[in-house]
PASEBA-1860 file (N, C-alpha, C; in nm, 3 decimals):
! residues 301
1> XXXXXXXX> 13.730/19.535/12.716/13.590/19.529/12.679/13.511/19.652/12.751 ~ 13.432/19.715/12.663/13.342/19.826/12.718/13.246/19.769/12.818 ~ 13.231/19.847/12.931/13.151/19.826/13.043/13.006/19.828/12.986 ~ 12.954/19.699/13.003/12.805/19.678/12.965/12.704/19.763/13.042 ~ 12.738/19.796/13.160/12.648/19.914/13.224/12.642/20.052/13.156 ~ 12.748/20.090/13.107/12.769/20.213/13.031/12.704/20.192/12.910 ~ 12.710/20.085/12.832/12.655/20.067/12.707/12.493/20.057/12.739 ~ 12.443/20.001/12.830/12.310/20.000/12.855/12.257/20.153/12.876
9> XXXXXXXX> 12.330/20.194/12.957/12.292/20.363/12.985/12.290/20.433/12.846 ~ 12.387/20.410/12.779/12.393/20.477/12.635/12.267/20.438/12.554 ~ 12.242/20.314/12.533/12.131/20.280/12.456/12.000/20.322/12.476 ~ 11.979/20.326/12.640/11.858/20.386/12.681/11.857/20.524/12.653 ~ 11.959/20.595/12.667/11.957/20.746/12.638/11.919/20.773/12.491 ~ 11.982/20.687/12.405/11.948/20.718/12.260/11.800/20.680/12.226 ~ 11.741/20.565/12.284/11.622/20.539/12.266/11.514/20.609/12.325 ~ 11.534/20.679/12.454/11.442/20.773/12.507/11.458/20.903/12.457
17> XXXXXXXX> 11.563/20.960/12.413/11.607/21.073/12.375/11.618/21.188/12.470 ~ 11.635/21.141/12.609/11.620/21.248/12.707/11.701/21.193/12.845 ~ 11.788/21.267/12.913/11.849/21.240/12.999/11.777/21.208/13.130 ~ 11.670/21.289/13.146/11.581/21.265/13.269/11.503/21.124/13.254 ~ 11.452/21.116/13.123/11.376/20.990/13.120/11.459/20.861/13.122 ~ 11.585/20.876/13.083/11.680/20.772/13.096/11.712/20.737/13.249 ~ 11.728/20.846/13.322/11.735/20.831/13.463/11.624/20.753/13.532 ~ 11.522/20.804/13.494/11.396/20.738/13.559/11.368/20.592/13.521
25> XXXXXXXX> 11.416/20.562/13.393/11.395/20.420/13.356/11.502/20.333/13.415 ~ 11.617/20.396/13.448/11.716/20.313/13.498/11.727/20.320/13.643 ~ 11.634/20.403/13.706/11.649/20.424/13.859/11.781/20.470/13.888 ~ 11.824/20.585/13.818/11.953/20.662/13.841/11.932/20.819/13.867 ~ 12.028/20.873/13.903/12.016/21.032/13.899/12.058/21.071/13.760 ~ 12.017/21.190/13.733/12.077/21.236/13.590/12.219/21.267/13.585 ~ 12.282/21.319/13.695/12.420/21.321/13.688/12.494/21.185/13.666 ~ 12.413/21.095/13.726/12.480/20.937/13.712/12.465/20.892/13.568
33> XXXXXXXX> 12.361/20.950/13.478/12.359/20.919/13.350/12.465/20.974/13.271 ~ 12.484/21.115/13.300/12.595/21.190/13.246/12.725/21.135/13.258 ~ 12.746/21.105/13.388/12.890/21.030/13.424/12.916/20.879/13.327 ~ 12.817/20.812/13.309/12.821/20.685/13.245/12.862/20.723/13.101 ~ 12.792/20.821/13.048/12.815/20.863/12.900/12.948/20.921/12.880 ~ 12.999/21.002/12.987/13.135/21.043/12.966/13.242/20.942/12.977 ~ 13.229/20.839/13.068/13.316/20.726/13.091/13.333/20.642/12.961 ~ 13.200/20.629/12.901/13.203/20.551/12.776/13.261/20.611/12.679
41> XXXXXXXX> 13.258/20.745/12.661/13.315/20.816/12.558/13.481/20.817/12.583 ~ 13.519/20.826/12.693/13.652/20.822/12.737/13.695/20.689/12.701 ~ 13.630/20.581/12.722/13.673/20.437/12.685/13.690/20.422/12.510 ~ 13.587/20.492/12.463/13.579/20.469/12.302/13.677/20.583/12.238 ~ 13.718/20.670/12.317/13.821/20.777/12.263/13.740/20.863/12.160 ~ 13.610/20.868/12.166/13.548/20.961/12.066/13.421/21.029/12.140 ~ 13.361/21.115/12.098/13.243/21.198/12.150/13.119/21.106/12.073 ~ 13.040/21.049/12.160/12.914/20.980/12.110/12.802/21.071/12.098
49> XXXXXXXX> 12.793/21.160/12.154/12.657/21.275/12.144/12.726/21.413/12.142 ~ 12.657/21.505/12.071/12.673/21.632/12.073/12.564/21.700/12.151 ~ 12.609/21.768/12.264/12.510/21.828/12.349/12.482/21.967/12.321 ~ 12.349/21.999/12.292/12.297/22.135/12.277/12.204/22.159/12.399 ~ 12.258/22.248/12.500/12.174/22.269/12.638/12.109/22.170/12.679 ~ 11.975/22.137/12.670/11.908/22.027/12.727/11.888/21.918/12.620 ~ 11.922/21.931/12.495/11.909/21.821/12.403/12.049/21.773/12.354 ~ 12.040/21.694/12.263/12.175/21.632/12.220/12.165/21.560/12.071
57> XXXXXXXX> 12.267/21.534/11.987/12.235/21.458/11.871/12.355/21.344/11.882 ~ 12.314/21.238/11.832/12.419/21.125/11.822/12.523/21.161/11.715 ~ 12.645/21.109/11.745/12.755/21.157/11.651/12.766/21.015/11.554 ~ 12.845/21.022/11.444/12.865/20.906/11.388/12.928/20.785/11.450 ~ 13.023/20.818/11.529/13.086/20.735/11.627/12.984/20.681/11.724 ~ 12.899/20.739/11.770/12.783/20.712/11.855/12.695/20.602/11.791 ~ 12.678/20.633/11.663/12.594/20.549/11.578/12.654/20.415/11.577 ~ 12.771/20.414/11.564/12.854/20.266/11.561/12.849/20.201/11.699
65> XXXXXXXX> 12.867/20.266/11.786/12.871/20.222/11.942/12.721/20.166/11.974 ~ 12.630/20.240/11.930/12.473/20.224/11.944/12.439/20.079/11.886 ~ 12.498/20.052/11.767/12.450/19.927/11.684/12.524/19.817/11.754 ~ 12.666/19.847/11.787/12.747/19.731/11.851/12.660/19.700/11.995 ~ 12.599/19.811/12.074/12.553/19.761/12.195/12.429/19.703/12.178 ~ 12.335/19.731/12.072/12.225/19.666/12.025/12.241/19.520/12.003 ~ 12.356/19.491/11.900/12.388/19.360/11.866/12.427/19.271/11.997 ~ 12.496/19.327/12.102/12.530/19.262/12.210/12.403/19.213/12.284
73> XXXXXXXX> 12.325/19.308/12.297/12.194/19.289/12.367/12.110/19.181/12.321 ~ 12.113/19.174/12.166/12.044/19.065/12.081/12.104/18.943/12.118 ~ 12.239/18.932/12.108/12.308/18.805/12.128/12.286/18.738/12.285 ~ 12.288/18.837/12.388/12.252/18.800/12.517/12.117/18.731/12.530 ~ 12.022/18.806/12.473/11.893/18.744/12.469/11.884/18.626/12.414 ~ 11.943/18.596/12.289/11.934/18.479/12.243/12.010/18.365/12.306 ~ 12.123/18.398/12.387/12.178/18.303/12.479/12.119/18.268/12.599 ~ 12.039/18.367/12.662/11.937/18.332/12.764/11.819/18.247/12.731
81> XXXXXXXX> 11.789/18.268/12.595/11.671/18.182/12.548/11.707/18.058/12.525 ~ 11.832/18.043/12.483/11.892/17.893/12.452/11.890/17.828/12.563 ~ 11.924/17.887/12.687/11.949/17.801/12.817/11.811/17.741/12.867 ~ 11.704/17.790/12.824/11.569/17.738/12.836/11.517/17.641/12.737 ~ 11.599/17.618/12.627/11.551/17.533/12.520/11.650/17.426/12.502 ~ 11.631/17.302/12.537/11.720/17.178/12.531/11.671/17.085/12.401 ~ 11.708/17.153/12.284/11.656/17.086/12.149/11.717/16.952/12.122 ~ 11.640/16.843/12.118/11.715/16.712/12.083/11.739/16.694/11.960
89> XXXXXXXX> 11.722/16.797/11.859/11.760/16.792/11.715/11.843/16.898/11.682 ~ 11.921/16.962/11.766/11.998/17.069/11.727/12.121/17.098/11.818 ~ 12.232/17.129/11.768/12.360/17.133/11.837/12.478/17.037/11.788 ~ 12.595/17.058/11.858/12.701/16.970/11.812/12.726/16.856/11.904 ~ 12.773/16.737/11.858/12.805/16.622/11.925/12.929/16.563/11.890 ~ 13.027/16.555/11.973/13.141/16.475/11.911/13.149/16.345/11.987 ~ 13.200/16.241/11.890/13.189/16.116/11.913/13.318/16.045/11.874 ~ 13.397/15.965/11.975/13.518/15.899/11.929/13.504/15.748/11.945
97> XXXXXXXX> 13.549/15.659/11.859/13.528/15.535/11.867/13.631/15.464/11.768 ~ 13.623/15.330/11.777/13.721/15.261/11.679/13.693/15.303/11.537 ~ 13.799/15.257/11.467/13.781/15.294/11.305/13.666/15.204/11.246 ~ 13.660/15.071/11.295/13.542/14.983/11.239/13.407/15.041/11.259 ~ 13.400/15.090/11.398/13.259/15.132/11.420/13.243/15.276/11.345 ~ 13.335/15.343/11.334/13.340/15.481/11.265/13.275/15.453/11.127 ~ 13.336/15.360/11.063/13.294/15.325/10.927/13.134/15.282/10.932 ~ 13.095/15.203/11.014/12.964/15.151/11.044/12.871/15.274/11.077
105> XXXXXXXX> 12.903/15.350/11.160/12.809/15.446/11.227/12.807/15.582/11.141 ~ 12.906/15.606/11.055/12.895/15.736/11.007/12.790/15.766/10.891 ~ 12.761/15.665/10.809/12.649/15.694/10.721/12.527/15.713/10.795 ~ 12.496/15.644/10.911/12.368/15.657/10.978/12.363/15.796/11.058 ~ 12.478/15.837/11.100/12.476/15.980/11.154/12.464/16.089/11.055 ~ 12.519/16.055/10.924/12.500/16.139/10.840/12.327/16.150/10.779 ~ 12.289/16.042/10.790/12.137/16.026/10.760/12.055/16.115/10.852 ~ 12.103/16.089/10.981/12.033/16.166/11.098/12.061/16.321/11.055
113> XXXXXXXX> 12.164/16.361/11.018/12.183/16.521/10.991/12.105/16.563/10.878 ~ 12.088/16.470/10.786/12.000/16.515/10.668/11.862/16.524/10.724 ~ 11.809/16.469/10.815/11.659/16.496/10.873/11.683/16.605/10.963 ~ 11.777/16.630/11.043/11.805/16.727/11.148/11.922/16.811/11.114 ~ 11.912/16.908/11.004/12.026/16.983/10.972/12.112/17.061/11.081 ~ 12.034/17.100/11.196/12.111/17.163/11.304/12.184/17.096/11.386 ~ 12.147/16.933/11.371/12.233/16.852/11.472/12.358/16.809/11.381 ~ 12.481/16.865/11.443/12.600/16.833/11.375/12.695/16.739/11.452
121> XXXXXXXX> 12.698/16.610/11.400/12.783/16.515/11.461/12.932/16.524/11.413 ~ 13.039/16.519/11.507/13.165/16.519/11.459/13.232/16.395/11.522 ~ 13.281/16.306/11.409/13.317/16.165/11.439/13.459/16.146/11.428 ~ 13.534/16.097/11.513/13.666/16.063/11.497/13.690/15.917/11.547 ~ 13.797/15.851/11.450/13.843/15.718/11.498/13.951/15.732/11.583 ~ 13.976/15.676/11.684/14.076/15.691/11.776/14.106/15.552/11.848 ~ 14.221/15.549/11.892/14.251/15.422/11.990/14.179/15.433/12.123 ~ 14.186/15.343/12.211/14.124/15.337/12.348/14.174/15.453/12.429
129> XXXXXXXX> 14.319/15.451/12.449/14.369/15.563/12.550/14.337/15.694/12.505 ~ 14.335/15.713/12.367/14.300/15.867/12.333/14.158/15.906/12.344 ~ 14.070/15.800/12.331/13.920/15.832/12.352/13.904/15.854/12.515 ~ 13.957/15.799/12.577/13.950/15.817/12.747/14.005/15.952/12.781 ~ 14.137/15.977/12.711/14.190/16.115/12.748/14.098/16.225/12.703 ~ 14.024/16.225/12.586/13.977/16.318/12.523/13.828/16.349/12.572 ~ 13.788/16.233/12.644/13.660/16.254/12.740/13.688/16.320/12.859 ~ 13.813/16.293/12.924/13.844/16.338/13.040/13.864/16.481/13.027
137> XXXXXXXX> 13.955/16.524/12.921/13.965/16.671/12.889/13.845/16.745/12.825 ~ 13.739/16.693/12.800/13.626/16.757/12.739/13.608/16.797/12.595 ~ 13.731/16.728/12.534/13.738/16.729/12.389/13.638/16.654/12.304 ~ 13.588/16.559/12.366/13.500/16.465/12.315/13.385/16.441/12.401 ~ 13.249/16.456/12.336/13.153/16.418/12.414/13.119/16.297/12.460 ~ 13.107/16.208/12.371/13.067/16.055/12.378/13.195/15.978/12.321 ~ 13.232/15.864/12.394/13.316/15.764/12.339/13.274/15.622/12.358 ~ 13.332/15.540/12.262/13.297/15.395/12.291/13.416/15.303/12.279
145> XXXXXXXX> 13.433/15.237/12.375/13.560/15.152/12.394/13.500/15.015/12.417 ~ 13.615/14.908/12.425/13.574/14.770/12.440/13.629/14.722/12.578 ~ 13.677/14.817/12.653/13.732/14.793/12.778/13.694/14.881/12.877 ~ 13.623/14.837/12.996/13.565/14.937/13.068/13.683/15.029/13.153 ~ 13.685/15.145/13.143/13.791/15.231/13.215/13.761/15.225/13.354 ~ 13.872/15.229/13.436/13.859/15.235/13.583/13.863/15.386/13.629 ~ 13.912/15.475/13.530/13.923/15.617/13.586/13.798/15.667/13.645 ~ 13.804/15.736/13.776/13.682/15.772/13.831/13.640/15.911/13.761
153> XXXXXXXX> 13.702/15.967/13.672/13.654/16.078/13.613/13.575/16.048/13.489 ~ 13.545/15.923/13.466/13.471/15.875/13.344/13.351/15.788/13.379 ~ 13.237/15.807/13.332/13.108/15.745/13.321/13.106/15.653/13.226 ~ 13.069/15.535/13.259/13.060/15.406/13.162/12.937/15.353/13.173 ~ 12.877/15.298/13.052/12.755/15.198/13.044/12.773/15.114/12.947 ~ 12.719/14.988/12.969/12.733/14.893/12.857/12.624/14.923/12.757 ~ 12.684/14.950/12.628/12.588/15.000/12.537/12.579/14.884/12.405 ~ 12.646/14.771/12.408/12.616/14.683/12.291/12.736/14.580/12.290
161> XXXXXXXX> 12.743/14.495/12.206/12.838/14.412/12.184/12.916/14.413/12.045 ~ 13.022/14.372/12.028/13.111/14.390/11.907/13.161/14.260/11.863 ~ 13.097/14.166/11.786/13.149/14.030/11.748/13.285/14.060/11.701 ~ 13.372/13.975/11.740/13.517/13.939/11.656/13.486/13.815/11.569 ~ 13.561/13.849/11.445/13.542/13.746/11.359/13.680/13.722/11.274 ~ 13.692/13.591/11.273/13.820/13.543/11.185/13.771/13.537/11.052 ~ 13.843/13.621/10.967/13.801/13.649/10.822/13.906/13.568/10.734 ~ 13.863/13.492/10.629/13.945/13.432/10.536/13.890/13.434/10.383
169> XXXXXXXX> 13.965/13.408/10.284/13.928/13.429/10.163/13.821/13.331/10.140 ~ 13.711/13.353/10.084/13.603/13.246/10.061/13.641/13.135/9.964 ~ 13.725/13.160/9.898/13.784/13.036/9.794/13.847/12.932/9.878 ~ 13.897/12.957/9.999/13.957/12.863/10.082/13.885/12.840/10.206 ~ 13.771/12.882/10.232/13.715/12.867/10.351/13.692/12.739/10.394 ~ 13.703/12.704/10.528/13.699/12.572/10.590/13.616/12.574/10.731 ~ 13.542/12.474/10.763/13.463/12.460/10.864/13.559/12.420/11.021 ~ 13.674/12.377/10.978/13.758/12.362/11.104/13.902/12.420/11.082
177> XXXXXXXX> 13.975/12.472/11.178/14.102/12.547/11.165/14.189/12.497/11.259 ~ 14.312/12.476/11.225/14.420/12.454/11.333/14.539/12.552/11.299 ~ 14.653/12.548/11.366/14.766/12.631/11.349/14.824/12.625/11.218 ~ 14.823/12.499/11.174/14.917/12.501/11.047/14.840/12.540/10.923 ~ 14.689/12.533/10.938/14.618/12.583/10.837/14.634/12.738/10.823 ~ 14.639/12.804/10.949/14.663/12.948/10.967/14.803/12.997/10.922 ~ 14.899/12.906/10.952/15.024/12.938/10.900/15.041/12.936/10.740 ~ 14.975/12.841/10.670/14.953/12.818/10.535/14.898/12.946/10.471
185> XXXXXXXX> 14.791/12.983/10.541/14.717/13.110/10.490/14.808/13.236/10.511 ~ 14.879/13.251/10.621/14.928/13.368/10.659/14.850/13.481/10.709 ~ 14.909/13.575/10.783/14.832/13.682/10.857/14.828/13.809/10.791 ~ 14.712/13.877/10.757/14.729/14.023/10.719/14.708/14.085/10.854 ~ 14.851/14.148/10.882/14.850/14.214/11.019/14.814/14.365/10.996 ~ 14.751/14.412/11.096/14.716/14.549/11.112/14.737/14.597/11.273 ~ 14.713/14.745/11.302/14.760/14.775/11.442/14.689/14.697/11.558 ~ 14.594/14.652/11.546/14.500/14.577/11.636/14.527/14.424/11.624
193> XXXXXXXX> 14.592/14.374/11.533/14.585/14.235/11.503/14.635/14.143/11.631 ~ 14.741/14.180/11.693/14.774/14.100/11.805/14.676/14.097/11.936 ~ 14.607/14.206/11.949/14.495/14.227/12.046/14.398/14.131/12.023 ~ 14.344/14.146/11.892/14.230/14.066/11.830/14.261/13.913/11.851 ~ 14.379/13.873/11.785/14.433/13.731/11.792/14.424/13.677/11.914 ~ 14.481/13.747/12.009/14.491/13.692/12.158/14.365/13.660/12.211 ~ 14.262/13.771/12.198/14.152/13.771/12.248/14.060/13.656/12.191 ~ 14.069/13.642/12.048/13.985/13.534/11.986/14.016/13.386/12.005
201> XXXXXXXX> 14.177/13.376/12.006/14.213/13.232/12.024/14.167/13.195/12.187 ~ 14.176/13.292/12.266/14.151/13.253/12.412/14.009/13.233/12.446 ~ 13.916/13.290/12.347/13.768/13.275/12.377/13.682/13.197/12.278 ~ 13.757/13.135/12.178/13.678/13.060/12.079/13.635/12.923/12.118 ~ 13.700/12.876/12.242/13.664/12.737/12.266/13.717/12.627/12.191 ~ 13.821/12.635/12.129/13.886/12.534/12.028/14.027/12.518/12.069 ~ 14.061/12.419/12.121/14.204/12.383/12.183/14.296/12.400/12.071 ~ 14.280/12.374/11.939/14.377/12.390/11.840/14.408/12.535/11.808
209> XXXXXXXX> 14.325/12.612/11.857/14.358/12.764/11.824/14.409/12.821/11.954 ~ 14.361/12.784/12.063/14.402/12.837/12.185/14.566/12.806/12.201 ~ 14.635/12.723/12.158/14.763/12.660/12.171/14.864/12.735/12.089 ~ 14.791/12.824/11.978/14.870/12.896/11.877/14.956/13.003/11.947 ~ 15.090/13.012/11.884/15.165/13.121/11.942/15.163/13.224/11.828 ~ 15.084/13.357/11.860/15.042/13.435/11.759/15.177/13.503/11.692 ~ 15.285/13.498/11.776/15.392/13.562/11.713/15.479/13.466/11.611 ~ 15.436/13.341/11.594/15.483/13.259/11.498/15.415/13.246/11.377
217> XXXXXXXX> 15.286/13.316/11.370/15.212/13.318/11.245/15.296/13.402/11.122 ~ 15.304/13.349/11.020/15.381/13.425/10.922/15.284/13.546/10.868 ~ 15.367/13.648/10.850/15.268/13.785/10.800/15.288/13.783/10.660 ~ 15.155/13.794/10.586/15.140/13.808/10.447/15.143/13.953/10.402 ~ 15.130/14.044/10.501/15.111/14.181/10.481/15.065/14.260/10.590 ~ 15.083/14.393/10.569/15.053/14.484/10.690/14.974/14.606/10.628 ~ 14.876/14.664/10.674/14.793/14.788/10.657/14.745/14.843/10.759 ~ 14.750/14.982/10.779/14.697/15.028/10.894/14.561/15.131/10.867
225> XXXXXXXX> 14.522/15.106/10.730/14.396/15.179/10.683/14.308/15.063/10.700 ~ 14.205/15.093/10.788/14.099/14.997/10.808/14.010/14.962/10.698 ~ 13.986/15.035/10.607/13.896/15.023/10.493/13.982/14.921/10.390 ~ 14.120/14.920/10.409/14.177/14.829/10.312/14.232/14.692/10.364 ~ 14.212/14.688/10.510/14.274/14.562/10.566/14.206/14.435/10.483 ~ 14.077/14.438/10.461/14.015/14.302/10.422/14.040/14.294/10.266 ~ 14.118/14.393/10.197/14.134/14.386/10.050/14.219/14.260/10.015 ~ 14.335/14.251/10.085/14.429/14.123/10.037/14.358/13.992/10.086
233> XXXXXXXX> 14.262/13.996/10.182/14.199/13.874/10.218/14.118/13.832/10.102 ~ 14.024/13.923/10.061/13.936/13.910/9.957/14.022/13.867/9.824 ~ 14.131/13.904/9.801/14.215/13.850/9.700/14.288/13.707/9.727 ~ 14.260/13.668/9.841/14.339/13.538/9.870/14.457/13.531/9.929 ~ 14.513/13.640/9.978/14.632/13.643/10.029/14.665/13.621/10.173 ~ 14.570/13.572/10.266/14.592/13.565/10.400/14.456/13.581/10.455 ~ 14.455/13.577/10.608/14.336/13.571/10.708/14.372/13.704/10.796 ~ 14.274/13.739/10.854/14.277/13.845/10.962/14.168/13.825/11.049
241> XXXXXXXX> 14.181/13.914/11.172/14.061/13.902/11.267/14.016/14.057/11.297 ~ 13.893/14.081/11.274/13.848/14.231/11.285/13.699/14.209/11.356 ~ 13.675/14.315/11.401/13.516/14.329/11.442/13.425/14.309/11.313 ~ 13.306/14.246/11.324/13.234/14.226/11.225/13.174/14.359/11.146 ~ 13.167/14.468/11.218/13.137/14.571/11.165/13.222/14.635/11.043 ~ 13.356/14.581/11.059/13.447/14.610/10.929/13.413/14.533/10.818 ~ 13.348/14.432/10.818/13.302/14.347/10.709/13.180/14.422/10.635 ~ 13.093/14.470/10.737/12.966/14.525/10.692/12.981/14.635/10.599
249> XXXXXXXX> 13.094/14.714/10.628/13.123/14.831/10.525/13.231/14.796/10.413 ~ 13.251/14.676/10.405/13.356/14.620/10.296/13.283/14.602/10.155 ~ 13.352/14.658/10.057/13.267/14.655/9.919/13.270/14.522/9.870 ~ 13.369/14.432/9.908/13.401/14.312/9.819/13.357/14.185/9.952 ~ 13.253/14.220/10.030/13.229/14.106/10.125/13.212/13.980/10.079 ~ 13.136/13.972/9.945/13.106/13.841/9.912/13.223/13.748/9.881 ~ 13.361/13.813/9.878/13.485/13.739/9.864/13.533/13.709/9.992 ~ 13.486/13.726/10.110/13.528/13.695/10.253/13.424/13.593/10.321
257> XXXXXXXX> 13.481/13.502/10.380/13.418/13.400/10.474/13.460/13.407/10.612 ~ 13.354/13.404/10.705/13.359/13.407/10.846/13.368/13.274/10.897 ~ 13.494/13.264/10.965/13.483/13.128/11.035/13.404/13.113/11.148 ~ 13.338/13.002/11.175/13.238/12.995/11.292/13.297/12.907/11.390 ~ 13.354/12.966/11.502/13.432/12.881/11.607/13.326/12.816/11.708 ~ 13.363/12.737/11.783/13.251/12.672/11.880/13.193/12.774/11.972 ~ 13.260/12.888/12.008/13.203/12.983/12.098/13.220/13.112/12.019 ~ 13.118/13.184/12.014/13.152/13.321/11.953/13.206/13.399/12.039
265> XXXXXXXX> 13.300/13.485/11.984/13.384/13.570/12.058/13.322/13.721/12.051 ~ 13.299/13.776/12.159/13.215/13.896/12.178/13.291/14.010/12.272 ~ 13.316/14.105/12.219/13.353/14.235/12.320/13.250/14.330/12.340 ~ 13.227/14.340/12.468/13.130/14.433/12.525/13.178/14.571/12.492 ~ 13.082/14.651/12.441/13.105/14.797/12.416/13.057/14.885/12.527 ~ 13.130/14.981/12.567/13.094/15.065/12.661/13.090/15.214/12.620 ~ 12.974/15.284/12.652/12.967/15.421/12.620/13.016/15.509/12.729 ~ 13.116/15.613/12.679/13.172/15.673/12.791/13.125/15.819/12.778
273> XXXXXXXX> 13.105/15.892/12.883/13.096/16.044/12.911/13.184/16.087/13.035 ~ 13.198/16.214/13.031/13.278/16.261/13.158/13.190/16.272/13.270 ~ 13.228/16.210/13.373/13.147/16.202/13.516/13.094/16.330/13.558 ~ 12.953/16.357/13.601/12.901/16.465/13.633/12.876/16.555/13.550 ~ 12.888/16.536/13.434/12.856/16.617/13.310/12.689/16.609/13.289 ~ 12.638/16.719/13.309/12.494/16.708/13.262/12.477/16.693/13.099 ~ 12.410/16.590/13.060/12.396/16.560/12.903/12.270/16.619/12.842 ~ 12.297/16.706/12.748/12.174/16.762/12.698/12.091/16.665/12.608
281> XXXXXXXX> 11.980/16.700/12.559/11.877/16.611/12.485/11.922/16.559/12.368 ~ 12.020/16.635/12.299/12.063/16.599/12.167/12.171/16.482/12.168 ~ 12.227/16.455/12.280/12.294/16.342/12.334/12.229/16.194/12.295 ~ 12.099/16.215/12.337/12.024/16.097/12.362/11.972/16.079/12.215 ~ 11.964/16.154/12.136/11.934/16.144/12.002/12.031/16.065/11.919 ~ 12.162/16.106/11.944/12.271/16.053/11.882/12.288/15.899/11.933 ~ 12.283/15.894/12.070/12.293/15.756/12.138/12.183/15.667/12.078 ~ 12.069/15.709/12.043/11.961/15.606/12.000/11.999/15.547/11.854
289> XXXXXXXX> 12.046/15.643/11.772/12.102/15.590/11.642/12.211/15.488/11.656 ~ 12.296/15.511/11.754/12.420/15.436/11.754/12.361/15.298/11.820 ~ 12.284/15.294/11.903/12.222/15.183/11.984/12.158/15.093/11.867 ~ 12.077/15.149/11.793/11.999/15.076/11.686/12.093/15.011/11.601 ~ 12.208/15.085/11.545/12.293/15.022/11.455/12.382/14.899/11.505 ~ 12.407/14.911/11.637/12.481/14.815/11.719/12.380/14.693/11.719 ~ 12.262/14.718/11.727/12.172/14.602/11.729/12.153/14.543/11.604 ~ 12.123/14.599/11.513/12.101/14.562/11.363/12.219/14.511/11.294
297> XXXXX> 12.337/14.564/11.335/12.453/14.533/11.229/12.552/14.442/11.289 ~ 12.543/14.407/11.410/12.637/14.342/11.496/12.601/14.185/11.530 ~ 12.502/14.161/11.470/12.472/14.026/11.495/12.538/13.921/11.387 ~ 12.570/13.809/11.439/12.664/13.716/11.354/12.596/13.656/11.234 ~ 12.684/13.635/11.128/12.617/13.589/11.015/12.687/13.472/10.957
END
């Protein structure tokens, strides 16, 4: 990289057109100015000015270096100006969350971007462990998980709730369930099925479901694409358990029924950031949109 002090001396020389004026402006001696120019020419491998007694003319190579130096100066000024401007509607924000939340949130983040084109959201659907790792590594700005992490490098705050729902075909919906009925329906399995089943059965407040061995439920199908998990349920092929937000974005939701247990099963959502990181104003803009959707879209139906 070219020495920025030499570049500044060169730009000042070209702008003033005189060695003495350059020395005065930069509080240098005239020999010091000449030395900077010579060192810059050596670094570039080309003569930048043609000397004629006490005057000089800039060379073609000098014009290129001058333009380059002026561009660097402009970029530096813009950078310094940006340090004083924390625009809540401009900049990049990366967010990682579950697939169901990603499907729910992305349309609203896109609407925000339409209103604020300079605010660029980067959304990633990822499992819990990856979200935490990327927060710690600084690869992701914000993360949303359902289990509060204990890692001291992560800052967390309760940010909302995620209802878990047992979803079945509407054609065979029932107000009460037991193990035999669920075995007859069969499970539409997905990567988080065991976790959701165990959580749901333990918290739903119904002894007939609490006693079910989830590993004995017959599997009617398996899919790892979130937007497709409810498709076989809608077609009458089985039941599954997912966050309610997965149903909110499903195009055939009218074919799905949600079982109403004695106790609603809720997972607390935690918003994660890297500890001790100073958060710019644009993060609050994104957080406000997320919070609004969690309040409006995650209420039981």
